[in-house]
C-alpha positions in Angstrom: 65.1 -35.9 -58.9 62.9 -32.8 -58.6 59.3 -33.5 -57.7 56.1 -31.5 -57.2 57.4 -30.0 -54.0 60.4 -28.6 -55.9 58.5 -27.0 -58.7 58.6 -23.5 -57.4 62.0 -23.7 -55.6 64.5 -21.0 -56.5 67.3 -23.6 -56.3 65.8 -25.8 -59.0 67.7 -26.3 -62.2 66.5 -28.1 -65.3 67.7 -31.5 -64.1 68.0 -31.2 -60.4 69.0 -28.9 -57.6 71.6 -26.1 -57.5 72.3 -26.9 -53.8 75.4 -28.9 -53.2 76.2 -31.9 -51.0 72.9 -33.7 -51.7 71.2 -31.4 -49.1 67.8 -32.0 -50.6 68.3 -35.8 -50.8 69.3 -35.9 -47.1 66.3 -33.8 -46.1 64.0 -36.2 -48.1 65.5 -39.2 -46.3 65.0 -37.7 -42.9 61.4 -36.9 -43.7 60.8 -40.4 -45.0 62.2 -41.8 -41.8 60.1 -39.4 -39.7 57.0 -40.6 -41.5 57.9 -44.2 -41.4 58.0 -44.6 -45.1 60.5 -46.1 -47.5 61.9 -44.6 -50.7 59.8 -45.7 -53.7 56.9 -46.8 -51.6 53.6 -45.8 -53.0 51.0 -44.4 -50.6 47.8 -42.5 -50.9 48.7 -38.8 -50.8 45.9 -38.0 -48.3 47.3 -40.6 -45.9 50.9 -39.3 -46.3 49.8 -35.7 -45.6 47.7 -36.8 -42.6 50.8 -38.7 -41.2 52.9 -35.6 -41.8 50.5 -33.5 -39.8 50.8 -35.9 -37.0 54.5 -36.5 -37.0 56.1 -33.2 -38.1 56.2 -30.8 -35.3 57.8 -27.3 -35.1 61.1 -28.7 -33.7 61.5 -31.1 -36.6 60.4 -28.5 -39.2 62.9 -26.0 -37.9 65.7 -28.6 -37.9 64.8 -29.6 -41.4 64.0 -26.2 -43.0 65.6 -23.6 -40.8 68.6 -23.2 -43.1 66.6 -23.0 -46.3 66.7 -19.9 -48.5 62.9 -19.8 -48.6 62.7 -19.8 -44.8 65.4 -17.1 -44.5 63.5 -14.9 -47.0 60.2 -15.4 -45.1 58.6 -17.3 -47.9 58.0 -20.4 -45.7 57.4 -21.1 -42.0 56.0 -23.8 -39.8 52.7 -21.8 -39.5 52.5 -21.5 -43.3 53.2 -25.2 -43.8 50.6 -26.2 -41.3 48.0 -23.9 -42.8 48.7 -25.3 -46.3 48.5 -28.9 -44.9 45.2 -28.1 -43.0 43.7 -26.6 -46.2 44.6 -29.7 -48.1 43.2 -32.1 -45.5 
């Protein structure tokens, strides 16, 4: 289901995502695996973001997000993601 990350997404609908083929769900699963987390597992958000900063490199980001409409429109990039993460941490 849509979460806080999805709140500004142009593909969000009232109850989910306008993207087909469970694209977002697949991306979520790959990111959970990369971070060594399980679906439904509760963790401290600071610890999750710190782990993301350690484990998500440019190559993984590009593979995960390179086909996204936000990325194609220049609304998101690896540098922007890192900057936002660094500001949070």
